[in-house]
N, C-alpha and C positions, 0 to 999 in steps of 0.2 A: 866524061868530063877529065880534064886535066887537074893538074896540081895547081894549086894557088901559087902564083908568081911572089917570089921575095924581093923586096927591094932595099937596099942599105940606105943608111941615113945621108950618106953623100950623094947618092942617086936622087933622092927626095929633094935635098937642099938645091942641087944643080937643076933640077926640074923647075923647080919655083924660081929661081935665079934667071932662067930663061925668059920668063914671063915677066918678072918684076923689073930686073935691070937691064935686060936687053930688048924688052919690048915685044916680043915675041906673043902673039896671039894665044889664048887658052887653047884654041880649037887646033892652031898649027902645031904648038908644043906637043899637044897629046897624041897627034897623028905621027910626028917626028919620034917621039919616045914609043910609039906603040903601047900607049896606056889610055885608059877613059878618061875623058874629060871631067867626070865627076870627081874620080880620084885625085888628080891635078888639082882641082880646086880645094877639096879636103886638105891636100898638103899644103895649099897657100895659105888658108885658115889656120891650119894647125900652127904653121911656121911664125905668121903674124902674131897669134896669141901668146906665144910662149917660145921665143926664138932659143933661148938656152937649153930647154927641156923638151922641145919637139922632137919627135921621132927618137925615143929611148933605145929602140932595137928590141930584138926578139928575148923575151924573158926578163927584161930589164924595166923596171918600175921608175915611174917618176918619183920623187922625194915625197910628195903628197901621198901617192898611193901606196908607198912602202909603211909610212906613218899610219895609216888606215888599218893597213894589214896587221901591224904590230899590236895596235891599239885594239882591234878584233880579237886577237889571240890572248891579250891579256884580259879582255873582259870576260871570254870563255872561261880562262883559269880561275878568275876571281868567282865567277857564277858557281863554278864547281867546288871550289873550297867552301864558299856560302852554305851550299846544300850538305857538305859534309858537316861543317860545324851545326846545322840545323837538326842532323839527325844524330848527332853526338849529344846537343842539349836536351833533345826529346829522350833518348835513351836514358839520359842521366837525371832526368826530371821524372819519368817514371819509376826509376830504380828508387829515387830517394821518398816515394809515396807511402 
């Protein structure tokens, strides 16, 4: 098995333009670019759905994804703090009896 090919954002945008602006069929564009038709169809959908944020690149999250990650970390931190406070409250309640 070979390594998975990586495509730049520019390559993906240009591939979509072949179909959308130049009228090349998906089948022909995929053959010309040596990519699978399904991949090209996915790129067309992604670019149509969110032109500004499509294809953010390797290791780069869309703003919504970054916000979700930040919130997940905050929730985990708050749960940990809550558990510490519960244990402390139980400890001091036991101590005051």
